[in-house]
VOBA-1610 file (N, C-alpha, C; in pm, whole numbers, padded with zeros to 5 digits, always signed):
BEGIN
Met+00924+01361+01366Met+00969+01374+01491Met+00905+01522+01534Ser+00841+01558+01635Ser+00838+01688+01646Ser+00940+01744+01712His+00946+01875+01659His+01055+01983+01713His+01023+02046+01830His+01088+02028+01961His+01047+02095+02080His+01146+02216+02096Pro+01098+02308+02171Pro+01202+02440+02195Pro+01313+02433+02217Trp+01423+02512+02172Trp+01550+02469+02193Trp+01590+02474+02331Thr+01631+02370+02388Thr+01649+02403+02503Thr+01773+02291+02519Cys+01859+02332+02635Cys+01999+02243+02621Cys+01976+02133+02733Phe+01989+02025+02685Phe+01960+01897+02738Phe+01971+01855+02883Cys+02132+01892+02897Cys+02175+01880+03010Cys+02114+01971+03120Asp+02036+02066+03109Asp+02009+02172+03215Asp+01886+02079+03294Phe+01810+02003+03263Phe+01683+01979+03289Phe+01677+01941+03459Asp+01589+01933+03500Asp+01604+01921+03642Asp+01539+01832+03690Tyr+01611+01697+03696Tyr+01549+01566+03709Tyr+01619+01457+03862Phe+01748+01466+03837Phe+01827+01382+03912Phe+01954+01514+03997Arg+01983+01497+04128Arg+02091+01542+04170Arg+02170+01426+04202Ile+02263+01442+04141Ile+02368+01346+04111Ile+02523+01387+04226Leu+02522+01270+04291Leu+02651+01276+04379Leu+02757+01229+04340His+02886+01304+04330His+02987+01329+04277His+03069+01227+04368Trp+03205+01125+04306Trp+03256+01103+04386Trp+03384+01167+04448Pro+03411+01120+04571Pro+03526+01186+04638Pro+03633+01210+04575Gln+03712+01085+04471Gln+03827+01114+04428Gln+03851+01181+04304Met+03707+01234+04256Met+03690+01283+04120Met+03710+01464+04155Ser+03798+01525+04112Ser+03798+01675+04126Ser+03694+01726+04011Gln+03619+01801+04093Gln+03482+01868+04014Gln+03561+01966+03925Ser+03654+02054+03961Ser+03711+02130+03867Ser+03770+02075+03702Arg+03792+01961+03731Arg+03862+01905+03635Arg+03771+01809+03540Val+03581+01820+03568Val+03519+01734+03513Val+03423+01792+03453Cys+03414+01788+03311Cys+03331+01880+03220Cys+03147+01838+03213Gly+03060+01963+03257Gly+02959+01944+03263Gly+02887+01875+03354Ser+02991+01877+03499Ser+02958+01786+03614Ser+02898+01863+03726Glu+02790+01976+03698Glu+02758+02031+03813Glu+02651+01976+03865Gln+02625+01972+04005Gln+02494+01901+04062Gln+02393+01924+04029Ile+02269+01838+03996Ile+02157+01925+03960Ile+02066+01868+04071Pro+01962+01977+04091Pro+01891+02002+04230Pro+01824+01896+04186Gly+01745+01849+04282Gly+01620+01749+04285Gly+01673+01597+04388Ile+01669+01471+04353Ile+01651+01383+04401Ile+01800+01341+04439Asp+01812+01301+04615Asp+01943+01258+04628Asp+01946+01126+04626Ile+02000+01091+04492Ile+02052+00922+04485Ile+02221+00909+04500Gln+02244+00800+04588Gln+02351+00747+04556Gln+02357+00648+04484Leu+02469+00669+04380Leu+02477+00558+04254Leu+02598+00472+04293Asn+02584+00359+04212Asn+02680+00268+04274Asn+02804+00265+04112Arg+02921+00265+04177Arg+03003+00257+04084Arg+02999+00183+03990Lys+03057+00229+03859Lys+03033+00125+03734Lys+02855+00128+03724Tyr+02809+00221+03746Tyr+02675+00217+03745Tyr+02602+00182+03583His+02700+00197+03482His+02643+00184+03365His+02661+00079+03353Ala+02728-00024+03388Ala+02733-00167+03383Ala+02614-00255+03383Thr+02537-00164+03440Thr+02423-00275+03495Thr+02325-00296+03367His+02244-00410+03360His+02194-00435+03246His+02043-00458+03248Lys+01945-00404+03210Lys+01786-00420+03193Lys+01742-00460+03117Leu+01783-00453+02993Leu+01729-00489+02859Leu+01813-00613+02814Ser+01743-00739+02825Ser+01773-00867+02756Ser+01746-00834+02614Thr+02101+01344+00893Thr+02193+01288+00798Thr+02311+01376+00758Thr+02381+01298+00753Thr+02528+01376+00740Thr+02555+01402+00611Lys+02680+01510+00615Lys+02729+01479+00473Lys+02768+01356+00417Gly+02761+01347+00288Gly+02835+01226+00212Gly+02746+01112+00220Ser+02609+01107+00322Ser+02583+00984+00361Ser+02458+00944+00261Pro+02432+00829+00262Pro+02346+00731+00172Pro+02200+00826+00145Gln+02112+00881+00068Gln+01985+00949+00060Gln+01889+00856+00117Pro+01795+00909+00172Pro+01681+00844+00219Pro+01622+00748+00106Val+01562+00613+00147Val+01525+00545+00040Val+01367+00593+00012Glu+01372+00603-00108Glu+01203+00654-00146Glu+01128+00533-00152Glu+01012+00550-00120Glu+00920+00428-00121Glu+00784+00480-00175Lys+00756+00401-00291Lys+00601+00432-00337Lys+00502+00363-00227Val+00408+00430-00223Val+00315+00393-00114Val+00176+00433-00187Gly+00058+00327-00167Gly-00053+00350-00198Gly-00167+00476-00094Ala-00299+00479-00159Ala-00360+00579-00090Ala-00388+00521+00035Phe-00405+00441+00020Phe-00440+00368+00175Phe-00340+00363+00271Thr-00259+00338+00246Thr-00139+00367+00342Thr-00123+00515+00392Lys-00128+00585+00299Lys-00090+00714+00314Lys-00211+00767+00427Ile-00331+00705+00427Ile-00454+00771+00502Ile-00407+00720+00629Ile-00401+00568+00643Ile-00381+00514+00788Ile-00271+00592+00849Glu-00126+00603+00789Glu-00044+00675+00833Glu-00045+00837+00866Ala-00145+00871+00805Ala-00190+00998+00848Ala-00252+01015+00959Met-00326+00898+01045Met-00409+00901+01138Met-00314+00842+01241Gly-00187+00817+01187Gly-00121+00795+01350Gly-00072+00653+01333Phe-00101+00571+01207Phe-00108+00440+01221Phe-00003+00364+01113Thr+00099+00304+01146Thr+00243+00203+01064Thr+00134+00132+00937Gly+00148+00138+00823Gly+00128+00098+00726Gly+00208-00017+00716Pro+00173-00119+00602Pro+00245-00236+00590Pro+00411-00172+00541Leu+00495-00270+00607Leu+00657-00238+00584Leu+00701-00347+00473Lys+00859-00303+00453Lys+00923-00410+00381Lys+00930-00548+00451Tyr+00956-00530+00558Tyr+00983-00657+00651Tyr+00876-00663+00768Ser+00860-00766+00842Ser+00761-00764+00942Ser+00812-00712+01049Lys+00678-00647+01118Lys+00734-00540+01230Lys+00794-00615+01347Trp+00762-00731+01364Trp+00822-00796+01493Trp+00991-00856+01455Lys+00998-00854+01331Lys+01131-00864+01299Lys+01226-00729+01323Ile+01172-00609+01278Ile+01215-00456+01301Ile+01239-00450+01459Lys+01146-00496+01525Lys+01133-00470+01637Lys+01238-00525+01764Ile+01267-00663+01687Ile+01400-00731+01755Ile+01525-00679+01721Ala+01515-00601+01571Ala+01676-00553+01553Ala+01676-00438+01618Ala+01588-00362+01653Ala+01557-00230+01738Ala+01636-00260+01873Leu+01541-00359+01930Leu+01603-00391+02070Leu+01765-00428+02058Arg+01817-00483+01966Arg+01951-00536+01973Arg+02057-00396+01917Met+01958-00321+01833Met+02059-00178+01813Met+02079-00098+01959Tyr+01950-00078+02028Tyr+01969-00011+02155Tyr+02034-00068+02221Thr+02057-00202+02247Thr+02097-00295+02326Thr+02247-00285+02320Ser+02315-00258+02179Ser+02428-00241+02108Ser+02483-00081+02188Cys+02397+00011+02177Cys+02412+00119+02271Cys+02489+00140+02394Val+02417+00039+02454Val+02433+00010+02628Val+02517-00046+02668Glu+02545-00150+02580Glu+02654-00265+02594Glu+02763-00282+02531Lys+02777-00223+02391Lys+02912-00240+02329Lys+02970-00088+02347Thr+02924+00003+02419Thr+03022+00152+02423Thr+03080+00113+02520Asp+03240+00169+02547Asp+03290+00187+02637Asp+03302+00303+02710Phe+03197+00307+02807Phe+03149+00407+02922Phe+03267+00441+02969Glu+03365+00356+03041Glu+03479+00389+03101Glu+03571+00492+03023Glu+03590+00434+02898Glu+03674+00540+02820Glu+03630+00677+02800Phe+03513+00668+02794Phe+03418+00820+02778Phe+03478+00880+02895Phe+03450+00800+03023Phe+03469+00887+03153Phe+03604+00911+03176Leu+03683+00861+03092Leu+03838+00898+03128Leu+03857+01008+03060Arg+03872+00996+02916Arg+03877+01092+02818Arg+03807+01232+02817Cys+03693+01200+02878Cys+03619+01349+02853Cys+03612+01375+02992Gln+03692+01319+03100Gln+03670+01385+03228Gln+03528+01375+03272Met+03442+01289+03284Met+03323+01286+03321Met+03310+01190+03435Pro+03216+01230+03533Pro+03196+01138+03659Pro+03110+01023+03604Asp+03144+00920+03696Asp+03049+00789+03655Asp+02924+00806+03722Thr+02814+00854+03653Thr+02683+00899+03729Thr+02561+00849+03629Phe+02454+00851+03670Phe+02326+00838+03577Phe+02358+00952+03464Asn+02361+01079+03514Asn+02356+01160+03450Asn+02464+01126+03279Ser+02573+01088+03352Ser+02702+01069+03241Ser+02656+00971+03179Trp+02608+00862+03195Trp+02565+00733+03125Trp+02440+00786+03044Phe+02325+00857+03074Phe+02237+00885+02952Phe+02311+00978+02873Leu+02388+01026+02885Leu+02431+01147+02783Leu+02510+01068+02690Ile+02583+00946+02713Ile+02657+00888+02642Ile+02561+00810+02548Thr+02472+00741+02606Thr+02365+00643+02563Thr+02295+00746+02440Leu+02255+00866+02485Leu+02178+00934+02384Leu+02274+00968+02279Leu+02384+00989+02274Leu+02482+01043+02190Leu+02453+00915+02065His+02476+00800+02123His+02475+00660+02036His+02349+00632+01966Val+02260+00656+02027Val+02119+00639+02025Val+02062+00747+01912Trp+02125+00882+01893Trp+02103+00968+01804Trp+02172+00929+01692Met+02289+00853+01702Met+02373+00802+01562Met+02282+00725+01497Cys+02240+00621+01586Cys+02166+00527+01498Cys+02011+00561+01437Leu+01963+00671+01494Leu+01859+00713+01464Leu+01887+00793+01313Val+02011+00853+01294Val+02061+00912+01168Val+02078+00819+01084Arg+02126+00726+01111Arg+02165+00625+01014Arg+02042+00501+00949Met+01962+00533+01058Met+01833+00430+01038Met+01704+00501+00953Lys+01726+00651+00947Lys+01603+00723+00895Lys+01640+00730+00734Gln+01758+00696+00706Gln+01796+00686+00612Gln+01725+00537+00511Glu+01674+00453+00578Glu+01595+00341+00524Glu+01469+00371+00491Gly+01445+00494+00448Gly+01248+00469+00397Gly+01166+00443+00562Arg+01045+00431+00525Arg+00976+00392+00630Arg+00994+00267+00715Ser+01036+00150+00704Ser+01082+00085+00814Ser+01207+00121+00892Gly+01313+00210+00797Gly+01384+00275+00897Gly+01329+00350+01005Lys+01233+00450+00953Lys+01186+00527+01056Lys+01088+00443+01154Tyr+01018+00373+01101Tyr+00953+00264+01215Tyr+01072+00202+01326Met+01138+00161+01273Met+01275+00103+01380Met+01314+00223+01442Cys+01330+00355+01381Cys+01370+00490+01497Cys+01255+00437+01621Arg+01155+00471+01597Arg+01040+00472+01699Arg+01062+00372+01781Ile+01091+00262+01753Ile+01080+00117+01887Ile+01226+00153+01921Ile+01348+00206+01879Ile+01472+00204+01924Ile+01437+00301+02061Val+01381+00415+02032Val+01349+00480+02150Val+01227+00493+02207His+01165+00386+02229His+01083+00345+02310His+01172+00226+02372Phe+01271+00139+02334Phe+01336+00062+02438Phe+01433+00171+02515Met+01464+00293+02474Met+01550+00324+02542Met+01459+00391+02662Trp+01352+00437+02662Trp+01271+00520+02772Trp+01252+00353+02880Glu+01190+00249+02815Glu+01157+00167+02887Glu+01306+00114+02975Asp+01429+00141+02923Asp+01529+00123+03018Asp+01576+00209+03088Val+01535+00351+03093Val+01574+00471+03148Val+01469+00442+03268Gln+01331+00389+03258Gln+01257+00394+03357Gln+01284+00257+03474Gln+01325+00169+03384Gln+01383+00069+03471Gln+01509+00082+03526Arg+01591+00170+03493Arg+01694+00194+03608Arg+01640+00304+03707Gly+01596+00381+03673Gly+01513+00433+03790Gly+01436+00398+03898Arg+01357+00282+03847Arg+01339+00190+03977Arg+01433+00156+04053Val+01531+00120+03990Val+01615+00021+04045Val+01714+00121+04138Met+01726+00213+04094Met+01777+00346+04217Met+01679+00362+04290Gly+01550+00342+04302Gly+01496+00353+04414Gly+01402+00477+04408Val+01404+00513+04265Val+01319+00685+04234Val+01161+00698+04302Asn+01130+00738+04343Asn+00967+00761+04370Asn+00904+00776+04252Pro+00793+00671+04215Pro+00752+00694+04091Pro+00677+00787+04021Tyr+00637+00876+04123Tyr+00594+00997+04104Tyr+00659+01113+04024Ile+00767+01075+04113Ile+00857+01201+04091Ile+00944+01156+03955Leu+00957+01019+03917Leu+00998+00952+03816Leu+00884+00973+03691Lys+00775+00949+03698Lys+00689+00986+03610Lys+00700+01127+03575Lys+00717+01240+03650Lys+00726+01373+03624Lys+00851+01401+03529Asn+00960+01315+03587Asn+01076+01392+03538Asn+01123+01298+03394Met+01043+01211+03386Met+01056+01151+03269Met+01003+01226+03140Ile+00893+01308+03169Ile+00832+01397+03087Ile+00964+01533+03070Leu+00994+01576+03176Leu+01119+01661+03100Leu+01204+01613+03070Met+01229+01477+03071Met+01330+01389+03015Met+01332+01398+02869Thr+01187+01361+02802Thr+01143+01351+02725Thr+01159+01471+02622Asn+01115+01610+02682Asn+01116+01707+02601Asn+01289+01738+02580His+01387+01714+02674His+01517+01776+02640His+01558+01670+02554Phe+01542+01553+02557Phe+01592+01475+02442Phe+01561+01486+02322Tyr+01449+01537+02282Tyr+01414+01595+02164Tyr+01487+01721+02112Ala+01504+01792+02218Ala+01570+01948+02206Ala+01737+01873+02168Ala+01798+01781+02210Ala+01908+01749+02191Ala+01954+01693+02072Ile+01843+01589+02027Ile+01820+01524+01888Ile+01806+01661+01797Leu+01739+01781+01789Leu+01747+01862+01733Leu+01891+01955+01726Gly+01954+01950+01792Gly+02092+02045+01797Gly+02154+01941+01743Tyr+02175+01818+01790Tyr+02256+01736+01682Tyr+02243+01706+01569Asp+02117+01729+01505Asp+02088+01724+01385Asp+02138+01831+01328Glu+02108+01928+01385Glu+02163+02086+01328Glu+02319+02057+01294Gly+02408+02000+01413Gly+02528+02009+01457Gly+02610+01919+01327Ile+02507+01801+01267Ile+02596+01693+01210Ile+02594+01750+01054Leu+02465+01852+01024Leu+02479+01904+00899Leu+02546+02024+00875Ser+02609+02035+00975Ser+02705+02163+00964Ser+02862+02134+00955Asp+02963+02250+00958Asp+03105+02208+00959Asp+03127+02177+01141Asp+03273+02119+01113Asp+03301+02083+01242Asp+03304+02213+01362His+03311+02328+01355His+03262+02438+01448His+03117+02397+01515Gly+03019+02384+01385Gly+02877+02358+01454Gly+02873+02240+01523Leu+02927+02134+01471Leu+02897+02000+01582Leu+02954+02000+01686Ala+03073+02110+01686Ala+03145+02096+01804Ala+03079+02202+01953Ala+02972+02301+01860Ala+02892+02369+01949Ala+02776+02305+01964Ala+02721+02198+01906Ala+02654+02119+01949Ala+02667+02014+02050Leu+02767+01971+02050Leu+02852+01883+02151Leu+02842+01940+02282Trp+02923+02058+02253Trp+02921+02159+02388Trp+02807+02184+02473Arg+02737+02229+02371Arg+02611+02261+02462Arg+02525+02155+02504Thr+02535+02036+02465Thr+02475+01954+02494Thr+02526+01815+02590Phe+02644+01752+02516Phe+02709+01630+02567Phe+02772+01710+02700Phe+02859+01827+02697Phe+02925+01889+02783Phe+02841+01981+02872Asn+02723+01979+02845Asn+02641+02109+02926Asn+02716+02256+02942Gly+02783+02269+02815Gly+02847+02425+02811Gly+02967+02473+02913Lys+02998+02341+02999Lys+03096+02342+03086Lys+03251+02313+03057Cys+03229+02264+02940Cys+03410+02184+02905Cys+03497+02283+02848Glu+03575+02292+02930Glu+03682+02414+02914Glu+03805+02369+02831Asp+03837+02234+02814Asp+03931+02175+02749Asp+03903+02145+02610Pro+03946+02215+02517Pro+03921+02199+02372Pro+03948+02040+02305Arg+04060+01991+02367Arg+04072+01887+02333Arg+03960+01753+02340His+03891+01796+02431His+03769+01677+02451His+03681+01720+02369Leu+03643+01834+02307Leu+03536+01887+02194Leu+03603+01821+02080Glu+03760+01809+02045Glu+03824+01768+01938Glu+03802+01646+01909Leu+03814+01592+02041Leu+03824+01419+02014Leu+03663+01372+01984Leu+03544+01476+02042Leu+03450+01414+02014Leu+03388+01425+01921Val+03411+01542+01829Val+03416+01571+01708Val+03475+01450+01601Glu+03567+01439+01630Glu+03606+01331+01561Glu+03555+01213+01548Tyr+03542+01168+01682Tyr+03438+01029+01706Tyr+03323+01032+01632Val+03252+01133+01648Val+03105+01141+01575Val+03118+01148+01411Arg+03216+01204+01371Arg+03216+01209+01244Arg+03269+01043+01175Lys+03378+00974+01241Lys+03394+00855+01202Lys+03298+00745+01223Gln+03221+00792+01329Gln+03109+00691+01365Gln+02998+00677+01237Met+02989+00812+01229Met+02906+00838+01136Met+02898+00740+00986Gln+03039+00789+00955Gln+03105+00730+00827Gln+03087+00583+00841Tyr+03094+00542+00939Tyr+03145+00386+00970Tyr+03012+00341+00956Leu+02923+00397+01021Leu+02750+00346+01040Leu+02711+00372+00889Asp+02746+00476+00785Asp+02692+00497+00688Asp+02756+00365+00557Ser+02862+00298+00606Ser+02907+00221+00497Ser+02835+00058+00555Met+02768+00052+00654Met+02698-00069+00675Met+02566-00088+00591Asn+02567-00210+00554Asn+02442-00249+00441Asn+02303-00218+00520Gly+02206-00105+00487Gly+02094-00109+00513Gly+02007-00216+00542Glu+01970-00312+00474Glu+01884-00429+00520Glu+01946-00512+00618Asp+02111-00537+00607Asp+02132-00589+00732Asp+02104-00536+00885Leu+02103-00374+00875Leu+02073-00330+00997Leu+01947-00321+01018Leu+01847-00323+00917Leu+01684-00343+00926Leu+01683-00491+00989Leu+01759-00609+00964Leu+01745-00736+00978Leu+01796-00794+01111Thr+01911-00760+01147Thr+01981-00790+01262Thr+01985-00675+01353Gly+02017-00541+01336Gly+02052-00456+01436Gly+02158-00435+01471Glu+02242-00519+01414Glu+02407-00558+01470Glu+02496-00422+01458Val+02518-00362+01530Val+02612-00221+01542Val+02732-00269+01641Ser+02840-00205+01570Ser+02984-00213+01650Ser+03022-00076+01654Trp+03079-00018+01770Trp+03122+00100+01769Trp+03296+00119+01756Arg+03324+00231+01712Arg+03466+00251+01710Arg+03497+00256+01829Pro+03637+00268+01865Pro+03691+00334+01969Pro+03699+00464+01976Leu+03676+00518+02115Leu+03692+00683+02088Leu+03825+00725+02033Val+03932+00648+02100Val+04055+00658+02017Val+04112+00561+01943Glu+04130+00578+01806Glu+04146+00433+01716Glu+04324+00427+01727Lys+04325+00263+01790Lys+04422+00225+01810Lys+04528+00211+01640Asn+04365+00158+01569Asn+04435+00095+01414Asn+04340+00184+01322Pro+04370+00293+01275Pro+04308+00341+01186Pro+04212+00308+01051Gln+04301+00203+01011Gln+04274+00124+00875Gln+04128+00027+00923Ser+04133+00023+01043Ser+04017-00111+01034Ser+03882-00020+01068Ile+03881+00102+01026Ile+03740+00166+01005Ile+03720+00185+00889Leu+03769+00125+00755Leu+03755+00141+00641Leu+03615+00084+00593Lys+03606-00022+00624Lys+03490-00150+00616Lys+03420-00241+00736Pro+03349-00234+00764Pro+03284-00317+00845Pro+03259-00430+00814His+03247-00547+00925His+03193-00660+00867His+03069-00709+00830Ser+02998-00764+00763Ser+02902-00779+00733Ser+02833-00878+00850Pro+02699-00829+00893Pro+02656-00922+01039Pro+02583-01084+00955Thr+02567-01135+01040Thr+02518-01257+00956Thr+02378-01309+01034Tyr+02289-01319+00946Tyr+02136-01341+01000Tyr+02086-01480+00883Asn+01969-01509+00941Asn+01902-01626+00882Asn+01779-01584+00796Asp+01715-01668+00772Asp+01608-01636+00691Asp+01479-01571+00762Glu+01483-01579+00905Glu+01393-01524+00977Glu+01478-01378+01032Gly+01604-01347+01001Gly+01668-01187+01020Gly+01678-01190+01144Leu+01741-01306+01171Leu+01774-01329+01338Leu+01912-01377+01342
//
């Protein structure tokens, strides 16, 4: 994954989000309007459906590959993998879908005082996609291939949502380039944060998730705890299960039953990995 210049993901100029009258802007973290396109978003926009390494985490799987595989992968192609690519693609779609369908966006909006906008939806989705990428990169070449497919599905979804919102195709294409650059900057920041202590992770979340505008430290503390426990939960999942099914469940932002985090249920799949 290429490293882009250090830039705060939330500062990019792509959509001007209209805030809802009933929400006080002074109480919303990172909610400044962004100059750009005037788009009126529907309430509960995040509910629309468009698509039917940490400390103590597992070490990346070491795979022995032949000279031919090394050559073709150096040329930018993907060599033979442990599982068929179509199985991994299906699992990747399921994993991305879990990021947008199994995440409780309303809880994030409420507890982090975020407006229900496209920008907030993307920030929350990005955080969960990143956690999936961190976990799957531990699964060797197959896991890294799956990471690429997850990101591909994410951009397909973002583009489709932009079209539904009525964004001009030229503007959408131009802003997708900006979003891509800032996406990788955010990934780099989160990667450095997760490898650091809680202060480092909090700084990364403050810069990226809250756009440097969150004044309530309780929101940062809540999000740091969420990321740590979620990564611990993902690390406890079987790697082969994730590669074959892509089934991921997310812990609630606030735990009602802390004991339930200890061991996730193993997903069920047949011989075809479905």
